[in-house]
C-alpha positions in Angstrom: -2.7 -13.9 -2.2 -5.5 -14.9 -0.7 -8.7 -12.7 -1.1 -11.9 -14.9 0.5 -11.3 -16.5 3.8 -13.2 -19.9 4.8 -16.7 -20.8 4.3 -17.0 -23.4 6.6 -18.0 -20.3 9.7 -20.8 -18.8 11.1 -21.2 -15.0 12.2 -18.4 -15.4 14.7 -15.9 -16.4 12.0 -17.7 -13.4 9.8 -16.2 -11.2 12.6 -12.6 -12.7 12.3 -12.9 -12.1 8.5 -14.0 -8.2 8.5 -11.6 -7.7 11.1 -8.5 -9.6 9.2 -9.2 -7.8 5.9 -9.6 -4.6 7.4 -6.7 -4.7 8.6 -5.0 -6.3 6.0 -6.5 -3.3 3.4 -5.7 -0.2 6.2 -1.5 -1.5 6.4 -1.6 -1.8 2.4 -2.4 1.8 2.1 0.0 2.5 5.1 2.6 1.3 3.4 1.5 3.3 0.5 1.8 6.2 2.8 -1.2 6.9 2.9 -2.7 8.2 6.3 -6.2 7.1 7.1 -8.6 6.9 9.6 -8.4 9.6 11.7 -11.8 8.7 13.3 -12.3 4.8 14.5 -15.5 3.7 12.4 -18.3 0.5 13.4 -18.2 -2.8 11.8 -21.3 -5.2 11.8 -19.9 -8.2 10.1 -23.3 -9.6 9.3 -26.1 -7.0 9.3 -28.8 -8.5 7.9 -29.9 -12.2 5.6 -29.8 -9.4 2.1 -26.9 -9.5 0.3 -26.5 -6.0 0.7 -22.9 -3.7 2.2 -22.6 -0.2 3.3 -21.0 2.4 4.5 -22.9 4.9 6.7 -21.1 8.2 6.1 -22.5 10.0 9.6 -22.3 7.2 11.6 -19.4 5.1 10.6 -20.6 2.4 10.4 -19.7 -0.4 8.6 -22.2 -2.8 7.0 -21.8 -5.8 5.3 -24.6 -8.8 4.3 -25.4 -12.3 4.2 -26.8 -13.8 1.2 -26.0 -17.1 0.5 -22.4 -16.0 0.3 -21.3 -13.9 3.1 -19.7 -10.1 2.6 -17.5 -10.6 5.3 -16.0 -13.5 3.7 -14.8 -12.0 0.5 -11.9 -9.8 1.2 -13.1 -7.0 -2.3 -16.2 -6.1 -0.3 -15.0 -5.3 3.2 -12.2 -3.9 1.2 -14.2 -1.7 -1.3 -16.9 -0.7 1.9 -13.9 0.2 3.8 -12.8 3.1 0.7 -15.5 4.7 1.2 -15.0 5.3 4.8 -11.5 6.4 3.6 -13.1 8.4 1.0 -14.9 9.4 4.2 -12.2 10.5 5.9 -10.6 12.9 2.7 -13.3 14.6 1.6 -16.5 14.2 3.6 -19.7 15.1 2.8 -19.7 15.0 -1.7 -22.8 15.5 -2.9 -24.8 14.4 -6.3 -24.9 11.5 -8.2 -21.2 12.1 -10.0 -19.8 12.3 -6.6 -21.3 8.6 -5.8 -19.3 7.4 -8.6 -16.1 8.8 -8.2 -16.8 7.0 -4.4 -17.7 4.4 -6.5 -14.3 4.1 -8.5 -12.3 5.1 -6.0 -13.3 2.2 -4.0 -13.4 -0.8 -6.5 -9.3 0.9 -7.3 -8.3 0.3 -3.8 -10.2 -3.3 -3.7 -8.2 -3.8 -6.6 -5.0 -3.2 -6.3 -5.3 -4.8 -2.6 -5.8 -7.7 -4.4 -4.4 -6.9 -7.8 -6.8 -8.5 -9.7 -9.7 -6.9 -11.6 -11.9 -9.1 -11.0 -14.3 -7.4 -8.0 -15.6 -9.9 -5.3 -15.3 -13.0 -7.0 -16.5 -14.6 -4.3 -19.5 -12.9 -3.6 -20.5 -13.0 -7.4 -21.2 -17.0 -6.8 -24.7 -15.2 -6.0 -25.9 -14.7 -8.7 -25.4 -18.0 -11.1 -22.5 -18.0 -13.7 -20.6 -15.0 -12.2 -17.5 -14.5 -12.0 -17.3 -11.1 -10.8 -19.6 -7.7 -9.2 -17.9 -5.6 -11.5 -14.5 -6.1 -14.0 -11.6 -3.5 -14.3 -10.5 -5.1 -17.2 -13.5 -3.5 -19.5 -14.0 -0.3 -22.0 -16.3 1.4 -20.2 -16.5 5.3 -22.7 -17.7 8.4 -20.6 -20.3 9.4 -21.4 -22.1 7.3 -23.3 -21.7 4.6 -21.1 -23.0 6.0 -18.1 -27.0 5.6 -17.5 -27.5 7.6 -14.7 -28.9 4.3 -13.0 -26.6 2.1 -10.9 -22.9 3.9 -9.6 -21.9 0.9 -9.1 -21.4 -0.5 -13.3 -21.4 3.5 -14.1 -18.0 3.5 -11.7 -16.4 1.1 -14.1 -15.6 4.5 -17.0 -13.3 5.4 -13.9 -12.1 2.7 -12.0 -11.3 0.8 -15.6 -9.5 3.1 -16.7 -7.9 3.7 -13.8 -6.7 -0.1 -13.2 -5.8 0.4 -17.5 -3.6 3.3 -16.1 -1.6 0.4 -13.4 0.3 -0.6 -16.6 2.2 1.3 -16.1 2.0 3.3 -13.4 3.1 2.7 -9.6 0.8 1.4 -6.7 2.1 4.4 -4.6 1.9 6.7 -7.7 -1.1 5.7 -8.0 -2.8 5.5 -4.8 -1.1 9.2 -4.1 -2.9 10.5 -6.9 -6.1 8.9 -6.0 -5.9 10.5 -2.3 -4.7 14.0 -3.9 -7.3 14.1 -5.7 -10.5 12.9 -4.0 -9.3 15.3 -1.2 -9.0 18.9 -3.8 -12.4 18.4 -5.6 -15.7 19.9 -4.4 -18.5 18.7 -2.6 -20.9 18.7 -6.3 -18.0 17.8 -8.3 -18.8 15.5 -11.7 -16.8 12.8 -13.8 -14.5 14.9 -15.8 -13.9 17.2 -13.1 -13.1 14.7 -11.7 -10.6 13.9 -14.0 -9.1 16.3 -14.5 -7.8 16.8 -11.8 -6.5 13.5 -11.0 -3.7 14.6 -13.9 -2.7 17.8 -12.5 -2.4 16.0 -9.2 -0.5 13.0 -11.2 1.7 15.4 -13.1 2.6 17.4 -10.3 4.0 14.3 -8.4 5.8 12.8 -11.7 7.5 16.1 -11.4 8.1 15.7 -8.1 9.5 11.9 -7.7 11.5 12.9 -11.2 9.2 10.3 -12.8 9.5 9.3 -16.7 7.6 12.0 -18.3 6.3 9.8 -20.9 3.6 8.3 -18.0 1.9 12.1 -18.8 1.2 10.7 -22.5 -0.1 7.5 -21.2 -2.7 9.2 -18.6 -3.6 11.6 -21.3 -4.1 8.3 -24.2 -6.0 6.6 -22.0 -8.1 9.1 -21.1 -8.5 9.9 -24.6 -10.0 6.5 -24.9 -12.2 6.6 -22.6 -13.4 9.7 -23.4 -12.5 11.3 -20.3 -10.4 14.2 -21.3 
């Protein structure tokens, strides 16, 4: 599966690349049974020469940055930023640092599942010499020790890395449904432990309703214990 569009292009190709990856992400999530994006968003495929991408919820604008490796050419970056708009549709107005961490974790989970890789944004990571990924979901981050309160992207790994670990035994449809419903049911000022508790509650109900193996919950709780989340 390609996660990088051709690099021998200028602005027109960034627009085509962004459209391709956005359409691909929407189809991927839709095929897993999640209906998203009730309102349209505007995408600026090359918003500036700065290597910075973001999603502005109030204006529903997705900005893709520049740099030496254009963000619109990295499917992980496009999918991640689109993931923020999905979260915005599911539960608009989340506030506080922990809520930002949750946003980042779910967006990385979307991108990791879409490209079946724990190495987030390997193309854009080339902006820093010797760096293979912007974030590696195979790391072992432990809550609360590894939450420094300085960078929500890095702190989000306490959740997103746990989600990646769970995929060893949990299918993408179950993971996506659990992430979506847990995100919908948390309060606006949700904390990291509260989000995980909601994730477990939703997963337990879905596993029972879908008549899946009961030991899946043992795996979820064991993963949470290893990472200090319960």
